[in-house]
N, C-alpha and C positions, 0 to 999 in steps of 0.2 A: 428493376432496381437500379437506381443511380449510383455510379461509382463516385466515391468521395476521395478527393486527392489529399495526400498528406501535405500540410503546409506549416511553415514556421514563420513567426512574426513577433514583434515586440508589442506588449500592452502599454497603454499610457500609464503614467504614475497613478492616476485616479483609479483606473481599472485594476492595477496591481494591488493597490491599497485594499480594495474590496476582497480580493482573494486572500491576501495576507491576514486581514482581520478575521475572516472566516476560519482560516487555518489556526490562528491563535486561539480562537474560541473552541475549536473542535479536536485539535490534536495535541496530546500531552507532550511537553518538552520542545515544541516547534519554535519557541522563542529563542532557542539556541541557534536556529537557522536564520531567523529574521531579527537581526540586531536593531534594525531600523525599518520603518514602514514606508518611507518615501523613496521608492526605487522602482525601476521598470523590470518586470519579469518578461522573459522570452517564453513564447508558447509554441508547442508543437501539437497540431491537431491530427488525430489518428482515427480512422474508422475503427469502431469498437462495438461489437455486439449489435445492438439496435440503434446506434447513433454515432456520435463523435465524442471521443475522450480527448482531454487536453493534458499534456505533460508540461509543467511549469518549471523553467530553468532559472536559477540564480547564478549569475557569473559563470555560465557554461555548464553548470552541474544540475541534473534533474533533481528537483526537491519535492514536488507535489504532483499528484494526479487528480484531475477533475473528471469524474465518470459521467456518462450521459444522464444518469438519474439524479445528478446534483451532489452525489457523495464526494467528499474531498478527503484524500489520505496522502500520507507521505509516499514518495517513490521508494521502491524496495531498497535500493542502495543507500538512500538517505537515512534509513533507520539505523544502520550500523555506522555510517560515516559521521553522523551527528549524535550518536549514542542516545537515541530517543528512548525515554523511559516507558516503553509500552510493555504491558504484560506479555509473557511469552509461553508458548507451549512447545516443549521439546518432543519431537516425534522420532520413532524408531526408523532405522534405515529402510525397512520394507515399505514405509509410507512415503518416502521422499519422491520416488518416481511418479506415483499417481498424483501427488500434490503438485509436482512440477508440470503435470499434464492437465491441471485444472480441477482435480478432484477435491472435494471438501475433506476436512480433517475429521476422522472418525475416532471415537473414544478409545477403542482398543489400541490404536496406534500412538496414543499419547504416553510418553514415558514419564514426564514430569511437567509441573507447572511452576513458572517463576512469576511471582506477583499474583494479584487476584483481579478478577474481572466479572462483570455481570453480563447478562444477555444484551446484545447490541453493541458492546464495547469493541473497539479496534484491538486486535491481537496479532502479534508477530509469531510466525511459525518457524521453528528453528530445527535443523537436523541435529541428531545426537552426536555425530562424530566431529564435525567441524564447528558446530555451534554457529553456523551461518544462517542468516534469515533467508528462507526460501519462498515465503509467501506472507501476505497480509490478509486478514479476514475479519469478519464480524462474528462475535461469539453468539452461538445459538442457545447457550445455557451458561449458568455461572461456573466459575472455576472450580468450585467444590464438587461439581458433577462432571468435570471434563473427561475423566477416564471411563465413564459409563458407556455402555453400548449405544450406538447411534451417532448421528452427526453432532460434532462439538463446535466446529468453526466453519463458516461459509467462506470459501476461498474467493477473494475478490481480485487480488493482484499477485501474480507469481512469476518466478524466474521462467522465462520462455514464453510468456503470453505476448500478444501483439504489441502491447505498450513497451515491454522489455525489449523485444526484437527491434522495434522502430528506433528506440533510443540507441541500442547497441550498433545499429547499422549506420548511425550518423556520426 
């Protein structure tokens, strides 16, 4: 297996525009982050699972994550910083540690749901005590079934994952 180095560089304005346009089409509320489209994003490439993930920075702040499978989502801290209007599931304190270690969100751990979502939608996972976003994931079923037994949210990006750690170390 080849070792992939972490590297940081600036995208051209044209390359940045493609990423910004994709995020505007896919992520609710991200227009709060990108007031204009003609700018240069900084990119941090990080080995992630079976490929390379990219964290995109705007003026020194991590705002987006591009996963190896092409999925684009907000960086975890950007959800709260820019008050993105994502639906949220509030989980009990017993679920926080497993989720922070990469576990998916299970129905019995969901205390409440804010907003509504359908299968495949991006959802923020929030702890019940601090109401802090601890993970982002894709809904495996609609919000009306969120508290039922089984997996509710597929954990994609969480506090403590390689993306989070790489950004925190920089």
